[in-house]
FIVODREN-522903 format. One record per residue (C-alpha): x, y, z; residue number from 1. Coordinates in steps of 0.05 Angstrom, whole numbers, plus 5000, padded with zeros to 4 digits. Example, Ala and Ser with C-alpha at 12.3 -4.5 7.8 and 13.67 -1.06 7.14 Angstrom:
<nodes>
c1, c2, c3, nr
5246, 4910, 5156, 1 $
5273, 4979, 5143, 2 $
</nodes>
This chain:
<nodes>
c1, c2, c3, nr
4173, 8189, 1128, 1 $
4239, 8181, 1090, 2 $
4278, 8225, 1139, 3 $
4248, 8178, 1200, 4 $
4273, 8113, 1160, 5 $
4345, 8140, 1156, 6 $
4346, 8160, 1225, 7 $
4321, 8093, 1249, 8 $
4378, 8060, 1206, 9 $
4432, 8103, 1239, 10 $
4400, 8092, 1311, 11 $
4402, 8014, 1298, 12 $
4474, 8016, 1269, 13 $
4498, 8054, 1330, 14 $
4463, 8011, 1376, 15 $
4495, 7952, 1350, 16 $
4564, 7981, 1360, 17 $
4549, 8000, 1424, 18 $
4524, 7930, 1450, 19 $
4566, 7881, 1409, 20 $
4602, 7831, 1460, 21 $
4627, 7756, 1461, 22 $
4638, 7715, 1524, 23 $
4685, 7665, 1549, 24 $
4676, 7624, 1610, 25 $
4745, 7605, 1649, 26 $
4733, 7536, 1676, 27 $
4805, 7528, 1699, 28 $
4820, 7466, 1661, 29 $
4889, 7461, 1639, 30 $
4897, 7387, 1626, 31 $
4917, 7359, 1692, 32 $
4905, 7289, 1710, 33 $
4899, 7251, 1778, 34 $
4877, 7270, 1846, 35 $
4901, 7336, 1881, 36 $
4939, 7363, 1826, 37 $
4954, 7436, 1813, 38 $
4997, 7487, 1775, 39 $
5007, 7562, 1788, 40 $
4973, 7609, 1746, 41 $
5008, 7670, 1775, 42 $
5072, 7651, 1737, 43 $
5099, 7603, 1689, 44 $
5068, 7573, 1621, 45 $
5002, 7568, 1648, 46 $
4997, 7641, 1670, 47 $
4970, 7646, 1595, 48 $
4908, 7611, 1610, 49 $
4848, 7656, 1593, 50 $
4890, 7698, 1538, 51 $
4858, 7716, 1470, 52 $
4812, 7655, 1474, 53 $
4783, 7640, 1407, 54 $
4758, 7568, 1411, 55 $
4736, 7517, 1468, 56 $
4814, 7486, 1469, 57 $
4881, 7516, 1461, 58 $
4952, 7487, 1473, 59 $
4998, 7515, 1528, 60 $
5062, 7479, 1546, 61 $
5040, 7416, 1501, 62 $
4974, 7412, 1548, 63 $
4906, 7425, 1522, 64 $
4869, 7472, 1561, 65 $
4793, 7481, 1556, 66 $
4740, 7539, 1564, 67 $
4667, 7542, 1555, 68 $
4642, 7585, 1501, 69 $
4584, 7639, 1522, 70 $
4559, 7677, 1461, 71 $
4626, 7679, 1428, 72 $
4698, 7686, 1450, 73 $
4745, 7737, 1478, 74 $
4804, 7738, 1424, 75 $
4822, 7812, 1441, 76 $
4824, 7805, 1522, 77 $
4890, 7782, 1562, 78 $
4875, 7755, 1633, 79 $
4928, 7758, 1687, 80 $
4928, 7732, 1757, 81 $
4963, 7759, 1820, 82 $
4948, 7762, 1893, 83 $
4963, 7807, 1955, 84 $
4956, 7822, 2028, 85 $
4994, 7788, 2082, 86 $
4957, 7722, 2077, 87 $
4948, 7707, 2008, 88 $
4995, 7652, 1981, 89 $
4979, 7631, 1906, 90 $
4926, 7625, 1856, 91 $
4927, 7556, 1823, 92 $
4892, 7514, 1773, 93 $
4871, 7454, 1819, 94 $
4848, 7387, 1792, 95 $
4812, 7332, 1830, 96 $
4796, 7262, 1802, 97 $
4742, 7232, 1806, 98 $
4696, 7293, 1797, 99 $
4647, 7311, 1850, 100 $
4617, 7372, 1885, 101 $
4639, 7440, 1858, 102 $
4678, 7410, 1799, 103 $
4739, 7375, 1776, 104 $
4775, 7438, 1761, 105 $
4776, 7500, 1798, 106 $
4823, 7562, 1812, 107 $
4844, 7545, 1884, 108 $
4856, 7614, 1919, 109 $
4907, 7589, 1975, 110 $
4918, 7632, 2037, 111 $
4940, 7626, 2111, 112 $
4893, 7637, 2166, 113 $
4857, 7701, 2157, 114 $
4845, 7740, 2225, 115 $
4805, 7810, 2223, 116 $
4814, 7862, 2217, 117 $
4889, 7865, 2209, 118 $
4900, 7804, 2162, 119 $
4872, 7794, 2096, 120 $
4881, 7758, 2028, 121 $
4871, 7788, 1961, 122 $
4867, 7753, 1895, 123 $
4864, 7791, 1831, 124 $
4842, 7774, 1761, 125 $
4861, 7825, 1712, 126 $
4827, 7833, 1645, 127 $
4869, 7878, 1596, 128 $
4834, 7889, 1526, 129 $
4863, 7909, 1460, 130 $
4853, 7982, 1438, 131 $
4776, 7985, 1417, 132 $
4757, 7934, 1466, 133 $
4729, 7933, 1540, 134 $
4719, 7873, 1583, 135 $
4655, 7859, 1620, 136 $
4655, 7812, 1681, 137 $
4586, 7777, 1679, 138 $
4590, 7725, 1741, 139 $
4634, 7674, 1771, 140 $
4627, 7620, 1829, 141 $
4657, 7612, 1892, 142 $
4665, 7556, 1941, 143 $
4699, 7532, 2000, 144 $
4742, 7468, 2017, 145 $
4739, 7445, 2086, 146 $
4686, 7445, 2114, 147 $
4696, 7522, 2133, 148 $
4662, 7583, 2145, 149 $
4694, 7643, 2111, 150 $
4676, 7712, 2096, 151 $
4691, 7746, 2023, 152 $
4684, 7810, 1991, 153 $
4690, 7822, 1914, 154 $
4703, 7885, 1874, 155 $
4710, 7911, 1807, 156 $
4766, 7967, 1796, 157 $
4787, 8003, 1734, 158 $
4860, 8010, 1707, 159 $
4894, 7978, 1771, 160 $
4886, 7937, 1839, 161 $
4882, 8007, 1864, 162 $
4824, 8038, 1818, 163 $
4762, 8063, 1849, 164 $
4712, 8012, 1858, 165 $
4657, 8015, 1812, 166 $
4620, 7946, 1829, 167 $
4621, 7905, 1894, 168 $
4589, 7851, 1941, 169 $
4601, 7809, 2003, 170 $
4578, 7742, 2020, 171 $
4588, 7680, 2072, 172 $
4613, 7613, 2048, 173 $
4609, 7546, 2081, 174 $
4614, 7473, 2058, 175 $
4660, 7431, 2021, 176 $
4666, 7446, 1949, 177 $
4691, 7375, 1931, 178 $
4636, 7336, 1973, 179 $
4577, 7379, 1962, 180 $
4547, 7434, 1920, 181 $
4548, 7497, 1968, 182 $
4580, 7541, 1915, 183 $
4550, 7609, 1909, 184 $
4544, 7642, 1837, 185 $
4559, 7717, 1841, 186 $
4525, 7758, 1786, 187 $
4551, 7831, 1777, 188 $
4509, 7893, 1761, 189 $
4539, 7889, 1692, 190 $
4578, 7958, 1701, 191 $
4639, 7961, 1651, 192 $
4699, 8004, 1640, 193 $
4731, 8018, 1575, 194 $
4804, 7994, 1596, 195 $
4840, 7949, 1643, 196 $
4790, 7917, 1691, 197 $
4810, 7882, 1759, 198 $
4768, 7831, 1792, 199 $
4786, 7831, 1867, 200 $
4764, 7771, 1911, 201 $
4786, 7784, 1980, 202 $
4780, 7733, 2041, 203 $
4764, 7775, 2104, 204 $
4757, 7720, 2155, 205 $
4763, 7644, 2156, 206 $
4813, 7593, 2161, 207 $
4866, 7591, 2101, 208 $
4867, 7542, 2047, 209 $
4796, 7541, 2037, 210 $
4770, 7582, 1980, 211 $
4758, 7564, 1905, 212 $
4732, 7604, 1842, 213 $
4703, 7571, 1780, 214 $
4662, 7591, 1716, 215 $
4685, 7662, 1712, 216 $
4647, 7687, 1654, 217 $
4669, 7750, 1619, 218 $
4652, 7790, 1555, 219 $
4695, 7828, 1510, 220 $
4649, 7889, 1480, 221 $
4668, 7938, 1423, 222 $
4684, 8008, 1449, 223 $
4650, 8053, 1398, 224 $
4693, 8110, 1361, 225 $
4676, 8180, 1387, 226 $
4648, 8196, 1320, 227 $
4596, 8143, 1322, 228 $
4573, 8170, 1388, 229 $
4575, 8239, 1360, 230 $
4532, 8213, 1298, 231 $
4479, 8185, 1346, 232 $
4472, 8251, 1383, 233 $
4471, 8293, 1324, 234 $
4422, 8247, 1291, 235 $
4376, 8252, 1351, 236 $
4376, 8326, 1355, 237 $
4360, 8333, 1278, 238 $
4301, 8282, 1289, 239 $
4273, 8323, 1347, 240 $
4283, 8387, 1305, 241 $
4246, 8361, 1243, 242 $
4190, 8328, 1289, 243 $
4180, 8395, 1317, 244 $
4177, 8435, 1254, 245 $
4128, 8385, 1229, 246 $
4084, 8392, 1281, 247 $
4087, 8469, 1278, 248 $
4067, 8466, 1204, 249 $
4003, 8419, 1212, 250 $
</nodes>
């Protein structure tokens, strides 16, 4: 009984190390006011939005920027924004006042007209963890500004924008994110990678200047040391051996 108690304690401690995580929700509120105002997230001061989040408010270039708290924050993750393909133009933090529809603040994914199959617009959200941590992308919302009908594919990639896809999905969007609530919430499978992780959102069809993203929910989780994993494995084998020995003597 004593051996079993020790083993259970080891398993509980190891499981805690494997599962501990804290979540931040990016709501793209960078302190803008007025109607139809925006700033770039791909360069300049506001490119730091989402970096090392430790509270619901931070100060960037004299502006108070805001986040929502999940089950904690992500002080060990840096977020970057970029775009590619021949039709993507920018990723901006966009503000509309008064609030309505999708929300007052969104990430506006600007593109020219997308005509398949030769023209696409890629938007990248890159999460870089400190050593000993990993990002987990949980969910995000997409909506259109138009009205418009557009086709979207999203992917999660390890290491870079060319990494092998480990999670993905596709959807169609229609409506107007400022006049009605036609946005869709995308929930990932929960798969993660112990390193840089890229969320890629691709517009594969539809008019340009129509796509927005909001409420990007992501975790940082502790990556267990190799010794912790080895300890759990050895403990499991030892417990199996002892149980078999005990049964053999009964």
